[in-house]
N, C-alpha and C positions, 0 to 999 in steps of 0.2 A: 704882107705875107700870105701865101696861098695855102688854103686848107686842103687836106686830103679827104677822100671819102672812105667809107667803111671797107670797100673792096681793097683799096690800097693799104689800109691799116692791117687788114688780114694778111696781105702779102708780106708786109714788114714783120709782123708777128711770126709768120711761118718761117722766115729766115732764121729767127732765133731758135725755133723748134728744130729746124734743119741742122743748125750748128750743134744742138744738143745731141741729135741722132748721130751726127758724124763723130762727136767726141766720145759717146758712150756705146754706140752700136745698138741702142734700144729704140725700136720703132715707136714713135710717139706722134701725137696729133692734137691739134687744137680741138677743144670741146665746143662745137659750133652752136649748141643750143643754150650755152650759158655765157655768151659774150655780153659783157656789161657796157652799155653806152652811157657815158656821163657827159657833162658840159665840156670838159677838157679833152675828151677823146674816148678811147675804148679800152676795156680791160679784157684780156684773153687768158683763159686757163687751158692747161694741157696736161695730158697724162699718157701713159704707155698705151699703145694700140691694143695690146693684150688685155689690159685692165678695162678699157672701154668696151671691148668685145665680150669679155667674160664676167667682169665684176669681181674677179678674184682679188682679194685683199693683198695677197702675196705678190701680185703683179703691179701693184700701185707704185708710182714713183714717190720718192721721198725728197723733200727739200726743193721741189720745183715751184718757185714762186710764180705768181701771175706776171703777165707781160702787159705793160701799159704803153699804148701808142697814142701820142697827142695828136690833136687835129692839125698841127703843123708838121707832123711826120717824125717827131722825136720818139725814140724807142727806149723804154726803161724796163729792166728786169727787176721786179719787186721782190723783197725779202719775204720769207715765210714767218718771220719772228713777230710780225704785227699785222693787223688787218690791212687789206689792200687799200681801203679808203683812207686810212690813217697814213700809210706810206706815200700815197699820192699827194697829200697835203704838203709834204716836205719837198716835192719836186717843183722847181721854179722854171 
């Protein structure tokens, strides 16, 4: 099995964010300075562009769990009901 690199993982995570934008109409983006790299892949966090620009609490997204991209290219939207590192343990 071929592993992907970080740049490809970013592209895959961005597709999820793009789907979110399309379904909600809320401009959103990956928070590039808090990408978590772990043995199994990368964890991406995103929020509304307005929140990232202004820091205004009222502009923050709610319920937007992190996106986990495996080194094999699997993409998983994680829940917000548990810590991301616990959620990843359940993914096989």
